[in-house]
C-alpha positions, 0 to 999 in steps of 0.5 A: 598857169602853174595854179591851173596845172596843179588843179588839173593834177589834183582832179586827176588824182581824185579820179584815180583814187575813186577808180581804184576804190571802185575796182577793189575786190571784196578780199583782204591782202591775203586774198581771203573773202571779206565778210558781208551780209549781202548774200544772206539779205538777198535770201530774206529781204523778199519775205519782209513787206511794207504795210500801208494802213488807212483808217477813218478818224474823228476830228473834233472842232471846238467851233463846230461844237459850239451851241451858238455856232450850231444854232446859227449855221444849223449844224447838228448837235454832237457833229463830228468831222471825219478824216482819212489817216494813213500810217505805215508799218512792216510785216513778215511772210511766214507762210508763202503757200497761204499768203500768211503775213504777221505784223503788230496789232498796233500797226493795223488796229482800227484799219479800214483798209490794209495794203501789203507791198512786196520788194518786187513792186507788187501790192495786194489788199490784205485781209485781217484774220485776227489779232492778239492785242495782249501780245501785240500780234496780228495775222493778215492774209494776201492772195499772191503767188511766188512769195518767199517766207522766213523760217522760224527760229527757236527764240528760246535759244537766243543768247545775249551777244548773238548777232541780229539783223532788223529789217523794216520800213522806218518812217515810210522810207522803204525797206531798210536793214540795220544790224546789232546784237541781242542786248538782253532777253526776257525783258518785262515790266515795261507796261508796253503790252499785256504779256511781255517777254521781249528780246532787247536789241541795239539794232536800230528800230524806228517808227515804221519798223513795227511788225518787221523782222528781227533775224539771226545770221542763219536767216531765221525769224527770231522776233517781231520788232515792236517797240523802242525806248526813246525818251527823245523820240529817236532811236537810242539803241534800245529796241524790243522784239516779240520772240517767235515762240511767244508769237507762234502761240497767238498765231496758231490760235488766230489762224484756227479760231480768229482770236486768242483764248488765253488760259488762266491758273486762277491765282493772285501772285507776287514776287518772292522778295528776300524778306518774304523768303525769310518769313517763309523759312526758306533760303533768302536767295530762293527765286520764285513766285508766291501764291497769295490767293487761289480762286475757288473752282479754278485750275489751280484749286483743282490741282491742289495749289494752296495759298503760300505755295512758291512756284519755282518752275513750270515745265522745267523752266525757272519762274523768277518773277510774276511777269514770267509766270503770267506770260508762261501760263498765258502762252498755253491754250485752254486745256493744256497741261503743265507741270508746276514745281513748288515749295510748300513749307520748305518741301518741294512738290510737283503738281500737274495743272490743266489750264483753265479759262477766264471764269465768268466771275472775272469776265467783265463783258458779262457785267456791263458793256462799258467795262469790257476789257477790265479784269475785275476780281473780288478783294480778299476781304470781300469789301469791293471789286478791284480793277486788276487790269485794263486791256489796251484799246478796250472800252474800259481803258477809256472809262476813267478807271485805273488798275488798282481802283476798288469799286465800292458802290454802283448806282448808289448801291454798296458793292462787296463782290463781283456778284453784287456788281453784276446784280446791281448793273444788270439792268443799266442801259445808260450811265453807270455811277461808280464810287471807287477807292483810289489810293485811299481816297474815295471818288465818284466816276460816271461811265457813259 
């Protein structure tokens, strides 16, 4: 009986404790309101959407592709099974009147059907207006009324230590909110995208958060969550977002042209090391980017930029690395003008440059369709054609070529320049046989 009374008393005390906590006001002991993000989230949550993607994938079955099995069961040669794959991501409404939604390119790449779901339960089929794989931005459009949009922040104002909120659809669970701070800015050299200038955050970003919002405490869109550093496959507190200022350049061109036409200077560049600075008789602590080569008839050549010049600023913004210069120029439209400050023989000089387009000489699509997506350039000594870059998801990316390869023969013909390569392969309709120099070793490569 005593034990029973004690049990009843314990249960009553638990109920009283829970009841007391449930009735606690959101105030401290002095009656001051406790901080909460709830009011802010009520204003912004409806502008972040879930994205569902359906795509057809080819499934390879070794048994069905076995010649004996094909003859016995009358299976067509090169038979491929197809299956429907589904994936989930996130997006952000940036124009409620026009139904404009932005997300990551990799979220919708290869999609057959895209559906956008809102927090109020409504779902809409989405049209893909266009995308920019180099920055990993895609623009969608939905036909819907009563939408809410997020205002855009000036991401150049972001500072390490700013509080941020990540909103998205991790693992397809539904809308989820995490908080953290800006851990770093200007992250590049990660090899994730073609143009990198990431905001790093410790706000938890997980698979499915891609394309979601990174907002500041004013409820403004600071960045588009796009990637995580996850050696073990889970979140370890290192996530990356595309800054809104960087994304806006792509979004504007996609809405106007359906694609991004990126500007070029027409130079080969390298980071300025202390050793190079000393060799050029300047302060070894000088920051900048060294111009190693200027392409003829390029924007840089027209502006009078020379080999050996050291770029220090573009439009007043410091240029401290090759990646910084590349993405700064790449965010400009063709025809835009920029002011470049450089050092030449130790003297400061300012030039105005009209951003040019990718020259035909560097346009691999005009050379051979299976090389589409490869940036090809003459080697300085005219002894081959170097593969400087492969666009993610392009035919060239699956050709077997690697950045840094030097093409020295095509279809058993010696190649010295891009013009040689173009003339040699212009009538090629089937396989292309390349002989390349890779890290000092020569090898043959067949591109089918």
